[in-house]
N, C-alpha and C positions, 0 to 999 in steps of 0.2 A: 588050578582052582586055589584059594586060599578060604581057609574057614573063618569067620567072624562070631562072634556070639553077641546077640544083644539082649541083653537080660531086663533091659528097661522099658521093652515092650512087649505085649501078649497077644495074639490075634483073640480078638472078642471084647477087648476091653474100649472102654466109653473114650469118647473124642474130649471129652473135659480133663480127663488126666492130662493131656499134654495140650489143651487148647491154648495158653499163651505164647507158647514154644513154637507154634506150626505158622506158616505163612502159604494160603491159598495159592494152589499152582491152576487146576483146570478140571473139570466134570467129564468125564466119559463114560459112554454106556458100552456093556462087553454086547457079545452076540444073543443073549439072551435077553435085553432090554432091561438089564438092572445098572442104574445108576452110579458109580464110584467118584467121589471127591477127592482129589490127589493135593497131598500138603508136602510141603518142603518144612523137614525139623530146622528149626533155628538154632535149639539150644547146645550144649556142650555135648560135642562129638565124642563117644566113649573111646576111641581108637585111634590114633594118628594116621592110622592107612585107609581110614575112611574119609571121602572126599564128600560124600552127599548120602543122605537119608531121606526118602519118599517113602509117605503113610499113605495106604487108600481106604478110605472110610464109607460104608454104606450104611446110611440111616445111623450115623455117629456112631457107629460100631468098628473097630480096626478089623479089617477084613487083608491086608495086603502089605508088606515091608518089602521096600526095593534098596537095594546100598548100591551104592557106587564107588569104587575103591580107588585111590590116587594109583597113576601106574608109575 
């Protein structure tokens, strides 16, 4: 497993900070009935090892960050 440090995102920050660098993907509901909106980050990726970054928001607050690495 590789470590990647993403210092441009912080759990709890508002959607407006990255609004113009995001592409909406889908809305999913978890087992507790909470909706999360998933967005693909279209801005400059911080590391060449990173293929994609997906951010999960609930009520315009960042709740999760998913990173896909190049193989």
